[in-house]
C-alpha positions as CSV (number, residue, x, y, z in Angstrom):
1,M,36.7,-65.0,-74.3
2,G,36.0,-64.9,-70.4
3,R,35.4,-61.7,-68.0
4,N,37.9,-60.2,-66.8
5,S,38.1,-60.9,-62.9
6,D,39.8,-58.2,-61.5
7,P,36.6,-55.2,-61.3
8,I,36.8,-51.6,-63.5
9,R,37.9,-49.7,-60.2
10,A,35.9,-46.0,-60.2
11,A,35.7,-43.2,-57.9
12,G,32.7,-40.0,-58.1
13,A,31.3,-38.1,-55.7
14,V,28.2,-36.7,-55.0
15,V,28.8,-32.9,-55.7
16,L,26.6,-31.2,-52.9
17,R,26.0,-26.4,-52.4
18,E,23.5,-24.9,-50.9
19,H,21.3,-22.4,-53.3
20,D,18.4,-20.1,-52.3
21,G,19.0,-21.9,-48.9
22,V,18.0,-25.1,-50.8
23,T,21.0,-28.0,-50.5
24,E,21.0,-29.2,-54.4
25,V,23.5,-31.8,-56.3
26,A,25.2,-31.6,-59.2
27,L,24.2,-34.6,-61.8
28,V,25.6,-35.8,-65.6
29,H,24.3,-36.4,-68.4
30,R,25.3,-38.6,-70.8
31,D,23.7,-39.3,-75.0
32,R,26.0,-42.5,-75.3
33,Y,23.7,-43.8,-72.6
34,Q,20.6,-41.6,-72.7
35,D,20.8,-41.4,-68.6
36,W,21.0,-38.8,-65.7
37,T,24.4,-39.9,-63.1
38,I,26.8,-38.9,-60.7
39,P,29.8,-37.9,-61.8
40,K,33.0,-40.5,-61.5
41,G,35.6,-42.2,-63.9
42,K,37.8,-44.9,-64.0
43,L,41.0,-45.0,-61.8
44,E,44.3,-43.9,-64.1
45,K,47.6,-46.0,-64.0
46,G,48.7,-45.4,-60.1
47,E,46.1,-43.1,-59.0
48,L,44.4,-43.4,-55.4
49,A,40.8,-43.3,-55.4
50,C,40.0,-40.4,-53.6
51,E,42.4,-38.9,-56.0
52,A,40.2,-40.5,-59.6
53,A,37.2,-39.1,-57.5
54,V,38.3,-35.0,-57.9
55,R,40.2,-35.6,-61.0
56,E,36.6,-37.0,-62.4
57,V,34.4,-34.7,-61.1
58,A,36.9,-31.4,-63.0
59,E,36.7,-33.1,-65.9
60,E,32.9,-34.0,-66.1
61,T,31.2,-31.0,-64.9
62,G,34.0,-28.4,-64.4
63,C,33.7,-28.5,-60.4
64,R,36.8,-28.2,-58.1
65,I,36.2,-29.7,-55.0
66,S,36.6,-30.6,-51.2
67,L,35.9,-34.4,-50.7
68,G,34.4,-34.8,-47.2
69,A,33.3,-38.2,-45.5
70,P,33.5,-41.9,-47.6
71,L,30.5,-43.2,-48.8
72,D,29.6,-46.6,-49.3
73,R,31.0,-48.8,-52.4
74,T,28.7,-49.5,-55.2
75,S,29.3,-52.1,-58.0
76,Y,27.6,-53.8,-61.0
77,P,28.3,-56.2,-64.0
78,V,29.5,-54.5,-66.9
79,P,30.3,-56.5,-69.9
80,D,34.6,-56.6,-69.2
81,G,33.2,-57.9,-65.6
82,T,32.5,-55.6,-62.9
83,K,32.6,-52.6,-62.1
84,L,33.7,-51.1,-58.2
85,I,32.8,-47.4,-57.2
86,D,33.9,-45.6,-54.4
87,W,32.3,-42.7,-53.2
88,W,32.6,-39.8,-51.3
89,V,30.0,-36.7,-50.7
90,A,31.9,-33.7,-51.4
91,T,31.9,-29.5,-51.4
92,L,32.0,-27.0,-54.2
93,Q,34.4,-25.3,-54.0
94,E,34.4,-23.2,-57.7
95,Q,33.2,-24.1,-60.5
96,A,33.9,-23.7,-64.6
97,P,32.3,-23.2,-67.4
98,R,32.0,-26.5,-68.9
99,E,30.9,-26.9,-73.1
100,P,28.9,-30.0,-74.2
101,D,30.9,-32.7,-75.9
102,A,30.6,-36.5,-76.8
103,E,31.1,-37.8,-73.1
104,I,28.7,-35.1,-71.3
105,S,25.9,-33.5,-73.0
106,A,25.0,-31.6,-70.2
107,V,25.7,-30.5,-66.3
108,Q,22.4,-29.4,-63.7
109,W,22.2,-28.7,-60.3
110,F,19.4,-30.6,-58.8
111,P,17.8,-30.1,-55.5
112,V,18.1,-33.2,-53.8
113,D,14.1,-34.3,-54.2
114,Q,13.9,-33.3,-57.9
115,A,17.6,-35.1,-58.2
116,L,16.6,-38.6,-57.0
117,E,14.0,-38.1,-59.4
118,T,15.9,-37.4,-62.2
119,L,18.9,-40.6,-62.2
120,T,18.1,-43.1,-63.6
121,H,19.6,-45.9,-61.4
122,E,18.8,-47.1,-58.4
123,H,22.5,-47.3,-57.4
124,D,23.6,-43.5,-58.1
125,R,20.1,-42.8,-55.5
126,T,21.3,-45.7,-53.0
127,V,24.5,-43.3,-53.3
128,L,22.6,-40.1,-53.4
129,R,20.6,-40.7,-50.6
130,Q,23.3,-41.9,-47.8
131,A,25.4,-38.6,-49.0
132,V,22.9,-36.1,-47.9
133,S,22.2,-38.1,-44.4
134,M,25.4,-37.4,-43.8
135,P,26.7,-35.3,-40.6
136,A,28.8,-32.1,-42.1
137,T,32.1,-33.4,-40.9
138,T,36.4,-31.6,-40.8
139,A,38.6,-34.1,-41.9
140,V,41.8,-34.0,-39.9
141,V,44.9,-35.9,-41.5
142,V,47.8,-37.6,-39.7
143,V,50.8,-38.3,-41.7
144,R,54.0,-40.7,-40.7
145,H,57.0,-38.7,-42.2
146,A,58.6,-40.1,-46.0
147,K,61.5,-42.2,-45.5
148,A,64.1,-41.0,-44.1
149,V,68.1,-41.7,-44.2
150,K,69.0,-44.4,-42.1
151,R,70.0,-44.0,-38.1
152,S,72.9,-45.6,-38.0
153,D,73.6,-43.9,-41.3
154,W,73.1,-40.2,-39.8
155,G,76.5,-38.6,-38.1
156,S,74.1,-35.2,-36.9
157,G,71.4,-35.0,-34.5
158,E,67.4,-36.4,-34.9
159,D,66.0,-33.0,-35.3
160,D,68.2,-32.8,-38.9
161,R,68.2,-36.4,-40.4
162,P,66.6,-36.0,-43.7
163,I,64.2,-37.8,-45.9
164,T,65.8,-39.6,-48.6
165,S,65.8,-38.9,-52.9
166,Y,63.0,-42.3,-52.3
167,G,61.8,-40.2,-49.3
168,R,61.1,-37.1,-50.9
169,R,59.1,-38.8,-54.5
170,Q,57.1,-39.9,-51.5
171,A,55.9,-36.6,-50.4
172,R,55.4,-34.9,-53.5
173,R,52.8,-37.3,-54.3
174,L,51.3,-36.4,-51.0
175,C,50.1,-33.4,-53.3
176,G,47.3,-34.9,-54.5
177,V,45.6,-36.6,-51.8
178,L,46.0,-33.3,-50.0
179,G,44.5,-31.5,-51.8
180,A,41.6,-34.0,-52.6
181,Y,40.2,-33.2,-49.4
182,G,41.1,-29.6,-49.4
183,I,43.4,-29.3,-46.8
184,T,44.4,-26.5,-45.5
185,V,45.7,-25.9,-42.3
186,I,49.1,-27.3,-42.1
187,H,50.9,-29.2,-38.9
188,S,54.1,-30.9,-38.3
189,S,56.9,-31.8,-35.7
190,P,59.3,-29.5,-36.3
191,W,62.2,-32.1,-37.3
192,L,63.4,-31.8,-40.5
193,R,62.4,-35.0,-41.7
194,C,59.0,-33.7,-40.7
195,V,59.1,-30.7,-42.6
196,Q,60.5,-31.6,-46.0
197,T,57.2,-34.3,-45.8
198,I,55.0,-31.5,-45.7
199,T,57.4,-28.6,-48.2
200,P,56.0,-29.9,-51.3
201,Y,52.4,-29.6,-50.7
202,L,53.4,-25.7,-49.1
203,T,54.7,-24.7,-52.4
204,S,51.8,-26.8,-54.5
205,S,48.9,-24.6,-52.3
206,Q,51.4,-21.4,-52.4
207,R,51.7,-21.3,-48.6
208,P,54.9,-18.8,-48.3
209,E,56.8,-21.0,-45.0
210,H,57.6,-22.3,-42.0
211,R,56.3,-20.5,-38.7
212,E,56.9,-21.5,-35.1
213,P,53.2,-20.9,-33.0
214,G,52.5,-17.7,-32.3
215,H,53.6,-15.9,-35.3
216,P,51.2,-13.0,-35.9
217,D,50.0,-13.7,-39.4
218,T,46.7,-16.3,-39.4
219,H,47.4,-19.8,-39.3
220,D,46.0,-20.7,-42.9
221,T,48.5,-19.5,-44.6
222,C,52.0,-21.8,-43.7
223,A,53.1,-24.5,-42.5
224,R,52.7,-24.1,-38.3
225,L,55.4,-26.4,-36.1
226,W,54.7,-27.6,-33.1
227,P,57.7,-28.7,-30.9
228,E,55.2,-30.6,-28.4
229,L,54.8,-33.1,-31.7
230,T,58.7,-34.4,-31.9
231,E,59.4,-38.1,-30.9
232,A,61.4,-36.5,-27.8
233,A,58.9,-34.5,-26.8
234,G,57.2,-37.7,-27.4
235,H,58.6,-39.9,-25.1
236,D,59.3,-37.3,-22.2
237,Q,56.4,-35.1,-22.7
238,P,54.0,-37.3,-23.4
239,E,50.7,-35.6,-21.4
240,E,52.3,-32.0,-23.6
241,H,52.5,-34.4,-26.6
242,R,48.8,-35.7,-26.0
243,Q,47.6,-32.1,-25.3
244,R,48.9,-30.9,-28.9
245,W,46.9,-33.6,-30.7
246,R,43.6,-33.0,-29.0
247,E,44.4,-28.7,-29.4
248,L,45.1,-29.7,-33.0
249,A,41.9,-31.7,-33.6
250,D,39.3,-29.3,-31.7
251,E,40.6,-26.2,-33.8
252,A,40.2,-27.8,-36.5
253,V,36.9,-29.0,-36.2
254,R,35.6,-25.6,-34.0
255,D,37.0,-23.5,-38.1
256,R,35.6,-25.8,-39.9
257,L,39.4,-26.0,-41.7
258,P,40.4,-29.2,-43.3
259,A,44.1,-30.2,-41.7
260,V,47.0,-32.3,-41.6
261,V,49.3,-33.1,-39.0
262,C,52.8,-34.4,-39.6
263,G,54.3,-36.7,-37.1
264,H,56.8,-39.7,-36.5
265,R,56.0,-43.6,-36.0
266,P,56.5,-43.6,-32.4
267,T,54.5,-40.7,-31.3
268,L,50.7,-41.7,-33.7
269,P,50.2,-44.5,-32.0
270,V,48.8,-41.5,-29.6
271,A,47.6,-39.5,-32.6
272,L,45.5,-42.2,-33.2
273,E,44.5,-43.0,-30.0
274,V,43.0,-39.0,-29.8
275,L,41.1,-39.6,-32.8
276,G,39.5,-42.6,-31.7
277,I,40.8,-44.8,-34.7
278,A,41.7,-47.9,-33.4
279,G,45.8,-48.4,-33.3
280,R,48.0,-49.9,-36.2
281,K,51.2,-49.7,-37.6
282,V,51.8,-46.9,-40.0
283,R,54.2,-46.7,-42.3
284,T,56.7,-43.7,-44.4
285,A,54.0,-41.4,-45.9
286,E,51.1,-43.2,-45.2
287,L,48.5,-41.2,-43.6
288,V,44.6,-41.8,-42.5
289,V,41.5,-39.2,-43.1
290,V,39.7,-38.9,-40.1
291,H,36.0,-37.1,-41.1
292,L,35.2,-35.4,-37.6
293,D,31.6,-34.5,-36.7
294,A,30.8,-31.4,-34.7
295,D,31.3,-32.9,-31.4
296,A,34.9,-34.1,-32.5
297,V,33.8,-37.7,-33.0
298,P,35.5,-39.5,-36.1
299,V,32.2,-40.2,-38.6
300,A,34.4,-42.3,-41.2
301,H,38.6,-42.8,-41.8
302,E,40.2,-43.6,-44.5
303,W,43.9,-44.9,-44.9
304,H,45.9,-43.9,-48.2
305,R,50.1,-44.5,-49.3
306,P,50.1,-43.4,-52.5
307,D,52.5,-45.5,-54.4
308,V,55.9,-44.2,-55.4
309,R,58.1,-45.5,-58.3
């Protein structure tokens, strides 16, 4: 029987933590293969690689993580064909106890130098070396609102044109992607279709409501709605619109808090330009994750659009 021509997709993450002033990495031991390796696993149907990386790390190590910048893909032959693995560097948020089982017999933290000696496979050592060489980054996500009712079918104003039932499914699917990057701060145009796009993530992350800028509560407890981000403002107040995008990116980097900004298709070229990313057509509920260094310079970026049935 011939080998499968389609690669076997998998994803994983190099999970780092600081412990007593030393950078440590989480490795797992597999009795089946008698090896030490970086946590990873196969994608499930309909799952994005970034979602799979977070899920697999949690299943194999008990670690809840936030993804940072992507690393180089690796591939190697397996009996069924070729395994293609997407990697990220990741930060530990918390760790739950995990009992050994048939898949993973041990989870252990190693200083980086010791981890390089412990890892069984050279391709894992290559991934770890790249991970620890990456600068610290903060994720800024730009997302176009979900599918909205057509302008020609809507008899009211642009500010309250809603998303469709398909758009609501798109909005729900965004939750896993935004959660994978540990998005903490949520910004949006106040127009309804943008607010409806971010509402499922607000709900899933237990953020209570939407508030206009200037509310005294801290900015990581709700969505901040910016009039400068509307489609009308992008057309009528281009300088204020551009400045708002710049300020939101700078704020995320300054505070080291991953952020998402939901906006409108005609305004997104400005956002991409501000963030230093080449322009392209952005589909409904499509997003780009831009990883900015301490000087707000992009280190890497990723485009994602979850499958919706």
